[in-house]
PDB file of N, CA, C and O in Angstrom:
ATOM      1  N   MET A   1       0.760  -1.174   0.040  1.00  0.00           N
ATOM      2  CA  MET A   1      -0.100   0.081  -0.062  1.00  0.00           C
ATOM      3  C   MET A   1       0.836   1.301  -0.026  1.00  0.00           C
ATOM      4  O   MET A   1       1.658   1.469   0.875  1.00  0.00           O
ATOM      5  N   SER A   2       0.671   2.104  -1.012  1.00  0.00           N
ATOM      6  CA  SER A   2       1.403   3.382  -0.898  1.00  0.00           C
ATOM      7  C   SER A   2       0.770   4.403   0.000  1.00  0.00           C
ATOM      8  O   SER A   2      -0.417   4.470   0.318  1.00  0.00           O
ATOM      9  N   ARG A   3       1.779   5.203   0.362  1.00  0.00           N
ATOM     10  CA  ARG A   3       1.458   6.389   1.210  1.00  0.00           C
ATOM     11  C   ARG A   3       0.744   7.550   0.581  1.00  0.00           C
ATOM     12  O   ARG A   3       1.237   7.916  -0.485  1.00  0.00           O
ATOM     13  N   ARG A   4      -0.256   8.177   0.985  1.00  0.00           N
ATOM     14  CA  ARG A   4      -0.999   9.425   0.491  1.00  0.00           C
ATOM     15  C   ARG A   4      -0.697  10.547   1.501  1.00  0.00           C
ATOM     16  O   ARG A   4      -0.615  10.417   2.723  1.00  0.00           O
ATOM     17  N   TRP A   5      -0.569  11.511   0.881  1.00  0.00           N
ATOM     18  CA  TRP A   5      -0.236  12.837   1.594  1.00  0.00           C
ATOM     19  C   TRP A   5      -1.235  13.898   1.499  1.00  0.00           C
ATOM     20  O   TRP A   5      -1.844  14.004   0.434  1.00  0.00           O
ATOM     21  N   GLU A   6      -1.513  14.767   2.539  1.00  0.00           N
ATOM     22  CA  GLU A   6      -2.382  15.941   2.318  1.00  0.00           C
ATOM     23  C   GLU A   6      -1.461  17.142   2.600  1.00  0.00           C
ATOM     24  O   GLU A   6      -0.611  17.114   3.490  1.00  0.00           O
ATOM     25  N   TYR A   7      -1.635  18.004   1.943  1.00  0.00           N
ATOM     26  CA  TYR A   7      -0.929  19.447   1.967  1.00  0.00           C
ATOM     27  C   TYR A   7      -1.745  20.617   2.445  1.00  0.00           C
ATOM     28  O   TYR A   7      -2.956  20.654   2.227  1.00  0.00           O
ATOM     29  N   GLY A   8      -1.140  21.538   3.067  1.00  0.00           N
ATOM     30  CA  GLY A   8      -1.750  22.710   3.471  1.00  0.00           C
ATOM     31  C   GLY A   8      -0.806  23.859   3.609  1.00  0.00           C
ATOM     32  O   GLY A   8       0.411  23.671   3.610  1.00  0.00           O
ATOM     33  N   GLN A   9      -1.341  25.049   3.727  1.00  0.00           N
ATOM     34  CA  GLN A   9      -0.514  26.172   3.703  1.00  0.00           C
ATOM     35  C   GLN A   9      -0.791  27.155   4.676  1.00  0.00           C
ATOM     36  O   GLN A   9      -1.945  27.195   5.103  1.00  0.00           O
ATOM     37  N   ILE A  10       0.136  28.047   5.159  1.00  0.00           N
ATOM     38  CA  ILE A  10      -0.187  29.051   6.078  1.00  0.00           C
ATOM     39  C   ILE A  10       0.599  30.304   5.789  1.00  0.00           C
ATOM     40  O   ILE A  10       1.830  30.312   5.828  1.00  0.00           O
ATOM     41  N   PHE A  11      -0.074  31.285   5.521  1.00  0.00           N
ATOM     42  CA  PHE A  11       0.569  32.654   5.132  1.00  0.00           C
ATOM     43  C   PHE A  11       1.075  33.476   6.338  1.00  0.00           C
ATOM     44  O   PHE A  11       0.233  33.930   7.112  1.00  0.00           O
ATOM     45  N   VAL A  12       2.373  33.700   6.551  1.00  0.00           N
ATOM     46  CA  VAL A  12       2.747  34.496   7.778  1.00  0.00           C
ATOM     47  C   VAL A  12       3.357  35.932   7.239  1.00  0.00           C
ATOM     48  O   VAL A  12       4.387  36.038   6.574  1.00  0.00           O
ATOM     49  N   PRO A  13       2.589  36.907   7.625  1.00  0.00           N
ATOM     50  CA  PRO A  13       3.349  38.159   7.206  1.00  0.00           C
ATOM     51  C   PRO A  13       4.231  38.640   7.960  1.00  0.00           C
ATOM     52  O   PRO A  13       4.243  38.417   9.171  1.00  0.00           O
ATOM     53  N   ASN A  14       5.249  39.499   7.249  1.00  0.00           N
ATOM     54  CA  ASN A  14       6.313  40.123   7.947  1.00  0.00           C
ATOM     55  C   ASN A  14       5.724  41.252   8.865  1.00  0.00           C
ATOM     56  O   ASN A  14       4.796  41.959   8.473  1.00  0.00           O
ATOM     57  N   PRO A  15       6.300  41.394  10.106  1.00  0.00           N
ATOM     58  CA  PRO A  15       5.905  42.448  10.936  1.00  0.00           C
ATOM     59  C   PRO A  15       6.168  43.761  10.293  1.00  0.00           C
ATOM     60  O   PRO A  15       7.074  43.922   9.476  1.00  0.00           O
ATOM     61  N   GLU A  16       5.328  44.729  10.694  1.00  0.00           N
ATOM     62  CA  GLU A  16       5.625  46.312  10.312  1.00  0.00           C
ATOM     63  C   GLU A  16       6.884  46.709  10.752  1.00  0.00           C
ATOM     64  O   GLU A  16       7.150  46.627  11.951  1.00  0.00           O
ATOM     65  N   PRO A  17       7.826  47.195   9.821  1.00  0.00           N
ATOM     66  CA  PRO A  17       9.112  47.672  10.292  1.00  0.00           C
ATOM     67  C   PRO A  17       8.998  48.991  11.008  1.00  0.00           C
ATOM     68  O   PRO A  17       8.044  49.712  10.717  1.00  0.00           O
ATOM     69  N   PHE A  18       9.934  49.414  11.981  1.00  0.00           N
ATOM     70  CA  PHE A  18       9.960  50.469  12.590  1.00  0.00           C
ATOM     71  C   PHE A  18      11.485  50.920  12.652  1.00  0.00           C
ATOM     72  O   PHE A  18      12.298  50.270  13.309  1.00  0.00           O
ATOM     73  N   GLY A  19      11.859  52.132  11.895  1.00  0.00           N
ATOM     74  CA  GLY A  19      13.281  52.296  11.965  1.00  0.00           C
ATOM     75  C   GLY A  19      14.180  51.355  11.251  1.00  0.00           C
ATOM     76  O   GLY A  19      15.356  51.217  11.587  1.00  0.00           O
ATOM     77  N   GLY A  20      13.606  50.672  10.213  1.00  0.00           N
ATOM     78  CA  GLY A  20      14.464  49.629   9.606  1.00  0.00           C
ATOM     79  C   GLY A  20      14.459  48.359  10.017  1.00  0.00           C
ATOM     80  O   GLY A  20      14.966  47.447   9.366  1.00  0.00           O
ATOM     81  N   LEU A  21      13.756  48.186  11.374  1.00  0.00           N
ATOM     82  CA  LEU A  21      13.696  46.693  11.860  1.00  0.00           C
ATOM     83  C   LEU A  21      12.374  46.360  12.263  1.00  0.00           C
ATOM     84  O   LEU A  21      11.575  47.271  12.480  1.00  0.00           O
ATOM     85  N   PRO A  22      12.006  45.046  12.402  1.00  0.00           N
ATOM     86  CA  PRO A  22      10.504  44.808  12.659  1.00  0.00           C
ATOM     87  C   PRO A  22      10.284  45.270  14.066  1.00  0.00           C
ATOM     88  O   PRO A  22      11.167  45.161  14.917  1.00  0.00           O
ATOM     89  N   LYS A  23       9.089  45.792  14.314  1.00  0.00           N
ATOM     90  CA  LYS A  23       8.592  46.146  15.564  1.00  0.00           C
ATOM     91  C   LYS A  23       8.293  44.951  16.601  1.00  0.00           C
ATOM     92  O   LYS A  23       8.283  45.031  17.829  1.00  0.00           O
ATOM     93  N   GLU A  24       8.075  43.925  15.869  1.00  0.00           N
ATOM     94  CA  GLU A  24       7.793  42.681  16.717  1.00  0.00           C
ATOM     95  C   GLU A  24       8.270  41.296  15.936  1.00  0.00           C
ATOM     96  O   GLU A  24       8.511  41.242  14.731  1.00  0.00           O
ATOM     97  N   ALA A  25       8.353  40.226  16.837  1.00  0.00           N
ATOM     98  CA  ALA A  25       8.570  38.861  15.951  1.00  0.00           C
ATOM     99  C   ALA A  25       7.557  38.418  15.128  1.00  0.00           C
ATOM    100  O   ALA A  25       6.417  38.881  15.146  1.00  0.00           O
ATOM    101  N   LEU A  26       8.013  37.372  14.279  1.00  0.00           N
ATOM    102  CA  LEU A  26       7.017  36.603  13.243  1.00  0.00           C
ATOM    103  C   LEU A  26       5.868  36.063  14.367  1.00  0.00           C
ATOM    104  O   LEU A  26       6.143  35.691  15.508  1.00  0.00           O
ATOM    105  N   ASP A  27       4.746  36.102  13.870  1.00  0.00           N
ATOM    106  CA  ASP A  27       3.598  35.578  14.578  1.00  0.00           C
ATOM    107  C   ASP A  27       3.672  34.070  14.105  1.00  0.00           C
ATOM    108  O   ASP A  27       3.125  33.758  13.047  1.00  0.00           O
ATOM    109  N   LEU A  28       4.305  33.176  14.831  1.00  0.00           N
ATOM    110  CA  LEU A  28       4.249  31.679  14.569  1.00  0.00           C
ATOM    111  C   LEU A  28       3.399  30.559  15.267  1.00  0.00           C
ATOM    112  O   LEU A  28       3.592  29.344  15.220  1.00  0.00           O
ATOM    113  N   GLY A  29       2.394  31.261  15.939  1.00  0.00           N
ATOM    114  CA  GLY A  29       1.353  30.530  16.652  1.00  0.00           C
ATOM    115  C   GLY A  29       0.708  29.616  15.747  1.00  0.00           C
ATOM    116  O   GLY A  29       0.645  28.443  16.116  1.00  0.00           O
ATOM    117  N   ARG A  30       0.177  29.955  14.542  1.00  0.00           N
ATOM    118  CA  ARG A  30      -0.235  29.048  13.725  1.00  0.00           C
ATOM    119  C   ARG A  30       0.606  27.691  13.283  1.00  0.00           C
ATOM    120  O   ARG A  30       0.239  26.517  13.240  1.00  0.00           O
ATOM    121  N   VAL A  31       1.759  28.252  12.999  1.00  0.00           N
ATOM    122  CA  VAL A  31       2.902  27.267  12.591  1.00  0.00           C
ATOM    123  C   VAL A  31       3.163  26.350  13.722  1.00  0.00           C
ATOM    124  O   VAL A  31       3.407  25.169  13.475  1.00  0.00           O
ATOM    125  N   LYS A  32       3.136  26.778  14.930  1.00  0.00           N
ATOM    126  CA  LYS A  32       3.420  25.799  15.990  1.00  0.00           C
ATOM    127  C   LYS A  32       2.290  24.860  16.119  1.00  0.00           C
ATOM    128  O   LYS A  32       2.489  23.673  16.377  1.00  0.00           O
ATOM    129  N   ARG A  33       0.915  25.434  15.921  1.00  0.00           N
ATOM    130  CA  ARG A  33      -0.039  24.588  16.077  1.00  0.00           C
ATOM    131  C   ARG A  33      -0.243  23.400  14.908  1.00  0.00           C
ATOM    132  O   ARG A  33      -0.708  22.281  15.123  1.00  0.00           O
ATOM    133  N   ALA A  34       0.148  23.843  13.817  1.00  0.00           N
ATOM    134  CA  ALA A  34       0.381  22.736  12.600  1.00  0.00           C
ATOM    135  C   ALA A  34       1.231  21.670  13.006  1.00  0.00           C
ATOM    136  O   ALA A  34       0.930  20.498  12.781  1.00  0.00           O
ATOM    137  N   GLY A  35       2.347  22.032  13.632  1.00  0.00           N
ATOM    138  CA  GLY A  35       3.370  20.956  14.051  1.00  0.00           C
ATOM    139  C   GLY A  35       2.699  20.025  15.089  1.00  0.00           C
ATOM    140  O   GLY A  35       2.846  18.803  15.055  1.00  0.00           O
ATOM    141  N   GLU A  36       1.959  20.668  16.007  1.00  0.00           N
ATOM    142  CA  GLU A  36       1.494  19.827  17.116  1.00  0.00           C
ATOM    143  C   GLU A  36       0.324  18.945  16.552  1.00  0.00           C
ATOM    144  O   GLU A  36      -0.038  17.964  17.200  1.00  0.00           O
ATOM    145  N   GLU A  37      -0.291  19.277  15.330  1.00  0.00           N
ATOM    146  CA  GLU A  37      -1.406  18.666  14.725  1.00  0.00           C
ATOM    147  C   GLU A  37      -0.765  17.504  13.802  1.00  0.00           C
ATOM    148  O   GLU A  37      -1.520  16.777  13.157  1.00  0.00           O
ATOM    149  N   GLY A  38       0.594  17.342  13.747  1.00  0.00           N
ATOM    150  CA  GLY A  38       1.316  16.454  12.926  1.00  0.00           C
ATOM    151  C   GLY A  38       1.683  16.834  11.674  1.00  0.00           C
ATOM    152  O   GLY A  38       2.215  15.993  10.950  1.00  0.00           O
ATOM    153  N   TRP A  39       1.465  18.164  11.198  1.00  0.00           N
ATOM    154  CA  TRP A  39       1.924  18.762   9.875  1.00  0.00           C
ATOM    155  C   TRP A  39       3.546  18.927   9.962  1.00  0.00           C
ATOM    156  O   TRP A  39       4.143  19.374  10.941  1.00  0.00           O
ATOM    157  N   GLU A  40       4.115  18.497   8.795  1.00  0.00           N
ATOM    158  CA  GLU A  40       5.595  18.713   8.681  1.00  0.00           C
ATOM    159  C   GLU A  40       5.767  19.721   7.772  1.00  0.00           C
ATOM    160  O   GLU A  40       5.139  19.679   6.714  1.00  0.00           O
ATOM    161  N   LEU A  41       6.526  20.633   8.017  1.00  0.00           N
ATOM    162  CA  LEU A  41       7.004  21.781   7.289  1.00  0.00           C
ATOM    163  C   LEU A  41       7.819  21.205   5.902  1.00  0.00           C
ATOM    164  O   LEU A  41       8.744  20.410   6.073  1.00  0.00           O
ATOM    165  N   VAL A  42       7.461  21.612   4.594  1.00  0.00           N
ATOM    166  CA  VAL A  42       7.977  21.054   3.578  1.00  0.00           C
ATOM    167  C   VAL A  42       8.932  22.132   2.923  1.00  0.00           C
ATOM    168  O   VAL A  42      10.043  21.826   2.491  1.00  0.00           O
ATOM    169  N   THR A  43       8.445  23.351   2.883  1.00  0.00           N
ATOM    170  CA  THR A  43       9.190  24.678   2.364  1.00  0.00           C
ATOM    171  C   THR A  43       8.589  25.814   2.688  1.00  0.00           C
ATOM    172  O   THR A  43       7.471  25.734   3.197  1.00  0.00           O
ATOM    173  N   THR A  44       9.189  27.112   2.469  1.00  0.00           N
ATOM    174  CA  THR A  44       8.552  28.153   2.533  1.00  0.00           C
ATOM    175  C   THR A  44       8.703  28.957   1.192  1.00  0.00           C
ATOM    176  O   THR A  44       9.673  28.724   0.471  1.00  0.00           O
ATOM    177  N   ILE A  45       7.863  29.800   0.877  1.00  0.00           N
ATOM    178  CA  ILE A  45       7.975  30.523  -0.332  1.00  0.00           C
ATOM    179  C   ILE A  45       7.750  32.093   0.072  1.00  0.00           C
ATOM    180  O   ILE A  45       6.765  32.426   0.730  1.00  0.00           O
ATOM    181  N   PRO A  46       8.721  33.021  -0.365  1.00  0.00           N
ATOM    182  CA  PRO A  46       8.476  34.321   0.054  1.00  0.00           C
ATOM    183  C   PRO A  46       7.319  35.064  -0.999  1.00  0.00           C
ATOM    184  O   PRO A  46       7.179  34.749  -2.181  1.00  0.00           O
ATOM    185  N   TYR A  47       6.668  35.936  -0.405  1.00  0.00           N
ATOM    186  CA  TYR A  47       5.726  36.704  -1.006  1.00  0.00           C
ATOM    187  C   TYR A  47       6.310  38.028  -1.274  1.00  0.00           C
ATOM    188  O   TYR A  47       6.473  38.825  -0.350  1.00  0.00           O
ATOM    189  N   THR A  48       6.623  38.298  -2.448  1.00  0.00           N
ATOM    190  CA  THR A  48       7.357  39.800  -2.686  1.00  0.00           C
ATOM    191  C   THR A  48       6.517  40.390  -3.625  1.00  0.00           C
ATOM    192  O   THR A  48       5.843  39.774  -4.451  1.00  0.00           O
ATOM    193  N   THR A  49       6.583  41.904  -3.445  1.00  0.00           N
ATOM    194  CA  THR A  49       5.865  42.783  -4.505  1.00  0.00           C
ATOM    195  C   THR A  49       6.661  42.871  -5.596  1.00  0.00           C
ATOM    196  O   THR A  49       7.791  42.396  -5.482  1.00  0.00           O
ATOM    197  N   PRO A  50       6.347  43.362  -6.626  1.00  0.00           N
ATOM    198  CA  PRO A  50       6.967  43.681  -7.964  1.00  0.00           C
ATOM    199  C   PRO A  50       8.037  44.660  -7.503  1.00  0.00           C
ATOM    200  O   PRO A  50       9.085  44.527  -8.136  1.00  0.00           O
ATOM    201  N   GLN A  51       8.054  45.645  -6.533  1.00  0.00           N
ATOM    202  CA  GLN A  51       9.105  46.312  -6.173  1.00  0.00           C
ATOM    203  C   GLN A  51      10.026  45.723  -5.521  1.00  0.00           C
ATOM    204  O   GLN A  51      10.977  46.454  -5.244  1.00  0.00           O
ATOM    205  N   GLY A  52      10.105  44.445  -5.102  1.00  0.00           N
ATOM    206  CA  GLY A  52      11.041  43.743  -4.328  1.00  0.00           C
ATOM    207  C   GLY A  52      10.848  43.626  -2.704  1.00  0.00           C
ATOM    208  O   GLY A  52      11.698  43.232  -1.905  1.00  0.00           O
ATOM    209  N   GLU A  53       9.705  44.005  -2.459  1.00  0.00           N
ATOM    210  CA  GLU A  53       9.457  44.193  -0.890  1.00  0.00           C
ATOM    211  C   GLU A  53       9.067  42.771  -0.658  1.00  0.00           C
ATOM    212  O   GLU A  53       8.281  42.231  -1.436  1.00  0.00           O
ATOM    213  N   VAL A  54       9.592  42.096   0.413  1.00  0.00           N
ATOM    214  CA  VAL A  54       9.097  40.870   0.897  1.00  0.00           C
ATOM    215  C   VAL A  54       7.955  41.177   2.053  1.00  0.00           C
ATOM    216  O   VAL A  54       8.210  41.676   3.149  1.00  0.00           O
ATOM    217  N   ARG A  55       6.820  40.833   1.650  1.00  0.00           N
ATOM    218  CA  ARG A  55       5.663  41.092   2.710  1.00  0.00           C
ATOM    219  C   ARG A  55       5.347  40.059   3.534  1.00  0.00           C
ATOM    220  O   ARG A  55       4.451  40.270   4.352  1.00  0.00           O
ATOM    221  N   GLY A  56       5.984  38.758   3.511  1.00  0.00           N
ATOM    222  CA  GLY A  56       5.557  37.727   4.233  1.00  0.00           C
ATOM    223  C   GLY A  56       6.147  36.360   3.370  1.00  0.00           C
ATOM    224  O   GLY A  56       6.817  36.439   2.340  1.00  0.00           O
ATOM    225  N   ALA A  57       5.721  35.075   4.060  1.00  0.00           N
ATOM    226  CA  ALA A  57       5.863  33.963   3.490  1.00  0.00           C
ATOM    227  C   ALA A  57       4.750  32.824   3.386  1.00  0.00           C
ATOM    228  O   ALA A  57       3.956  32.586   4.297  1.00  0.00           O
ATOM    229  N   PHE A  58       4.778  32.324   2.483  1.00  0.00           N
ATOM    230  CA  PHE A  58       3.759  30.891   2.682  1.00  0.00           C
ATOM    231  C   PHE A  58       4.621  29.759   3.079  1.00  0.00           C
ATOM    232  O   PHE A  58       5.609  29.351   2.469  1.00  0.00           O
ATOM    233  N   PHE A  59       4.091  29.279   4.244  1.00  0.00           N
ATOM    234  CA  PHE A  59       4.774  27.983   4.762  1.00  0.00           C
ATOM    235  C   PHE A  59       3.861  26.828   4.169  1.00  0.00           C
ATOM    236  O   PHE A  59       2.638  26.898   4.284  1.00  0.00           O
ATOM    237  N   ILE A  60       4.493  25.743   3.520  1.00  0.00           N
ATOM    238  CA  ILE A  60       3.687  24.663   2.794  1.00  0.00           C
ATOM    239  C   ILE A  60       4.003  23.442   3.897  1.00  0.00           C
ATOM    240  O   ILE A  60       5.141  23.283   4.340  1.00  0.00           O
ATOM    241  N   PHE A  61       3.079  22.749   4.222  1.00  0.00           N
ATOM    242  CA  PHE A  61       3.041  21.538   5.179  1.00  0.00           C
ATOM    243  C   PHE A  61       2.496  20.308   4.461  1.00  0.00           C
ATOM    244  O   PHE A  61       1.757  20.337   3.477  1.00  0.00           O
ATOM    245  N   LYS A  62       2.898  19.365   5.004  1.00  0.00           N
ATOM    246  CA  LYS A  62       2.361  18.008   4.631  1.00  0.00           C
ATOM    247  C   LYS A  62       2.247  17.067   5.818  1.00  0.00           C
ATOM    248  O   LYS A  62       3.085  17.083   6.719  1.00  0.00           O
ATOM    249  N   ARG A  63       1.108  16.172   5.809  1.00  0.00           N
ATOM    250  CA  ARG A  63       1.189  15.038   6.656  1.00  0.00           C
ATOM    251  C   ARG A  63       0.502  13.793   5.958  1.00  0.00           C
ATOM    252  O   ARG A  63      -0.204  13.904   4.956  1.00  0.00           O
ATOM    253  N   GLU A  64       0.755  12.712   6.533  1.00  0.00           N
ATOM    254  CA  GLU A  64       0.272  11.458   5.906  1.00  0.00           C
ATOM    255  C   GLU A  64      -1.356  11.464   5.888  1.00  0.00           C
ATOM    256  O   GLU A  64      -1.989  11.587   6.937  1.00  0.00           O
ATOM    257  N   ALA A  65      -1.913  11.341   4.774  1.00  0.00           N
ATOM    258  CA  ALA A  65      -3.594  11.254   4.781  1.00  0.00           C
ATOM    259  C   ALA A  65      -4.017   9.962   5.469  1.00  0.00           C
ATOM    260  O   ALA A  65      -3.341   8.937   5.389  1.00  0.00           O
ATOM    261  N   PRO A  66      -5.088  10.042   6.104  1.00  0.00           N
ATOM    262  CA  PRO A  66      -5.789   8.943   6.915  1.00  0.00           C
ATOM    263  C   PRO A  66      -6.004   7.967   5.790  1.00  0.00           C
ATOM    264  O   PRO A  66      -6.140   8.409   4.649  1.00  0.00           O
ATOM    265  N   ALA A  67      -6.049   6.476   6.059  1.00  0.00           N
ATOM    266  CA  ALA A  67      -6.554   5.723   5.133  1.00  0.00           C
ATOM    267  C   ALA A  67      -7.944   5.484   5.065  1.00  0.00           C
ATOM    268  O   ALA A  67      -8.760   5.526   5.986  1.00  0.00           O
ATOM    269  N   ASP A  68      -8.161   5.170   3.603  1.00  0.00           N
ATOM    270  CA  ASP A  68      -9.635   5.062   3.328  1.00  0.00           C
ATOM    271  C   ASP A  68     -10.149   3.724   3.855  1.00  0.00           C
ATOM    272  O   ASP A  68      -9.452   2.709   3.868  1.00  0.00           O
ATOM    273  N   GLU A  69     -11.243   3.772   4.232  1.00  0.00           N
ATOM    274  CA  GLU A  69     -11.921   2.524   5.011  1.00  0.00           C
ATOM    275  C   GLU A  69     -12.899   2.011   4.086  1.00  0.00           C
ATOM    276  O   GLU A  69     -13.592   1.041   4.395  1.00  0.00           O
TER     277      GLU A  69
END
């Protein structure tokens, strides 16, 4: 029997800058919760504007899909 996977994504925005530095840390609460639910981080993809500004990142996850009964 081959393994089947399900995939999901979470968008994490960059915090607003203040004086060139972020005012606060990334909000990774949803990412942490995904890990607790058995999701494994596969990759991240930056979300960049046409002007080159990175506005955040998409976190791509996978976990083994439940077996069909």
